[in-house]
N, C-alpha and C positions, 0 to 999 in steps of 0.2 A: 650611500645609501644610509635608512633611517631603520633604525630596529626598535621599536621602543623600549626605553630599559625594563620595563615591567612584564616582559612579556613571559620572562621565565617563572615571578613568583606568579601570574596568572595559571602558567601551565601548572604547577604545581598546587593553588589552592587547589584546582578543577580537579589533580587530585585525588586530592584529599576527601571531594564530592563525592568524587565516585569510588572512593577506593580502592582505586589500581594503579600501580609506579610502573609506566612507560619506562621501557628499555631505550627504547629512539625514540627521546624528545622529541622529535623534528618529525616523525608523523602524526604526535601532539599537535604541533604546534602549524599543523599542513593543514589537521582537520580543522583547526578553529579558525582560518583567512578566508573570507569571503570575497569574493573575486573585485569585488567594490573598493576592496582595500587595497589588491597590485593595479587598479585602474590609475587608484591615487600613488605609490608608493608605487612605481614601474621600475628602479630597482633594485626591488628586494629577491634576491637568490632563489626563492621558493616558489612552489604552484599554487594555485588556490585548492579549495576541498570538493573541488569539484568530483574526480578521478576518484580520488573516496569517499565520497556518498553513492557512484554508480559502485564499487565493489559493495559498496556496506546494505547497498540498495540488497544484492545476491542474496549477502550473506545470513541479512534477517530476515528474505525470505523464504531460504531452505531450511534456518534453526526452527520459526514457526511452525514451518509446515512441519518438519519433526518431532515438534511435539507434541503437536495437533492430533499427528498419526498414532502415536502410543498414548494420551492422555483421551481421547477417546474411538477405539477400538472398535465402535462399533457405530461409528456416525459417518453420515455415506459421505462421499468424493465433493458430491453440492456441496452438503452445510462443511464438512473442511475449507470447503474455496470462502465458505460465505464469512465463515469465523476470522477465517486467517487476513482476508482483506479488509473484516476491519481493525482487527490486529497491524496492521500494517500501513493502513490509511495515513494520510497525513496528517489529519488530525488526530490522531491517535500516536502518531510519534514527537508531534510539535507538544502534546499534552508534557511526555515521556519527555522531550528536552527542558520544560521548563520543568519538572520535580528537582532533575540538579541545577537548574538557574544557568543552564549553558550559553544563553543569551547574551549573558552580561559578559564573559570571556570570550566571545569570537572579537576578531580583527575586519575590525568593516571602515569602509570610507565615510566620511563626516556624513556628508550626506545618507548614506544607507542610511544611518543614524539616527540625525536628522527626521530622515521622515518612518520611525520607528520600526525599522529593520530587526532590531532586536527582537521584537515580539508580533513581529509576521511568521507565520504560521507554515509559510513553505520556506522560509529563512533557516527555523527551529529545526523540522523536521529535516532537509539536507544538513545540515549539520549535524543532528544525530546518525543521520546515516553514514554520514563523513567518520563518524567518533568510531561506528561498529566495523568500518572497514579499517581503521588505525588501529583498534584493538584486534583487532583478528591478525593482520600484518604484522602485529608487533610478540602478542601473546598465542597464535591458535585457535582455534575454535572453537576449545572447551571456554579460555576462559571467557572469549567470546560470547557463550549461550549461557555463561552463570549473568552475567552481567543480564545480557538481553531477556531471560527468562523471570530475573528480579521484578523489572516491569510487569510483563504479559501474567504475570502470578498475581499480582495485586490487581487486575480489571479484570481479569480471563471472566470470574463468573457474570459481569457487568455487561463482556464480548460475546457469551454466549448468548445470553436473554435478550440483547438488542440486536442481533444481528439475527437471532433462529427465529424470533417472535413476530419477524415485522412478514407482512406480506411477501408472497412471491414476486409480484413485480416490482415495490420498493426495492429486495434484494437484489432482483435482476440487474434493477438501470445500476446501484454504488458497486457492483460489481463490474457491472461492462464501462461503465464512463469511470472507475479506477483503473482496469485494467486494459481498457481500448479506448478511453476517450468516446465512446460513442452512448445516445441517448437510445433508446433500443423502441423502435415504432410497433404497432400493433396493426394486425389486418385482417379485418374479418374477409374470411374465402368463401365459405358456404352459408345457409343457412336454408335447411329442409324441416319436415314436418310440418305438422296443422300449426293455424295458431296458435292457440295452447297448447300445445304441447314439439315448440318449436327447438329444436338443438343446432347453436351453435359452436360456429369452426373457427376458430383466432389460428392465425401465422404471429408471433413475435419473428420479426427481422431487426438485427444488429448489420449496418451495416450493407454487402450485397449479401451478409449470410440468412440463411431463413432460418433461425435455432432453435425455435418448439415449434409445436403446433400442440392445440389443446382443444374441446369441445366440453360445452353445453349449453343450459338449459338460457344464460343471459351473455351477451357479450363480454359482458366481465366474467362471470366465473370461467369460460372458457377462455380468458385473455392469465387470470388467473394460472389455470390446466399450461398452458403454454408456453408460461414463468418458471414453472416447478418442471416442467419439461428440460428448458432451454438451461436452467440449472445443473441435472442430473448429464446435463452434456459438455460442462465447459472446456474440456481436454477438446473435444471434435472441434468445437468455435474455436480453436484458441491455434488448431491446427489445419481450418480454413484460414484462417488470416494471415497464414504462414505461407500459403501456397493458393498466388490472387486467378489462379487457375477452378481455383476449386469451390463450389456453393456446394450444400448442403443440401439442398430440395431432394434431392431423388432419392435423399436416405430415412428422409422424416416422416415419422409417424406418430399420427395420433397417441399421445400418450393416456 
């Protein structure tokens, strides 16, 4: 079995970087282990960071949602969801990882290192989530909350500005792709009235679900209204995807 002699030096250096000393060093060791390392070192007796990544993803979602709920008591559910999605998306978490130079501490296979893995956005995002998961298991929710909000507080004004000042179609697309990995599709279902005063009705479909419906004096205006309607119904959309026998077509009313 080969274990890097400097692994404990790496662990100590990262602890100093983030200002947290782990009680169980093996949790941090696992959080730093990319699966490519185990592919090259199959005798290593610990697992890669993917299970911790799964846990950390859930912890991040909860802490950020709770924080936004209290921080913005008048913000709508749709807007809260949009800001949260911005804060926990891959690009944002990779930025957090770069702030603490997380990539340089990862145990990775030589091929992954050569291909630029230490700076790859997906790798850094996953490692940051794994670090959060390890921190939660080692020291509990409050320490994990303090750690996460150190990053969130710094970019919150930018997050709110960029997330909420985009048009509704852009915001819905970001949410849908991040949450469901599906790009929304817009369908014009009606056009009524004389040529000089037409009213268009547009539905936005996310996979098999009619997520929203809107009306407007142009197709673009109606599509924006449909996207706004969908953003206000994200929980219903997720429920529909949780039950493949359910579609929302009969329940949707124009906004």
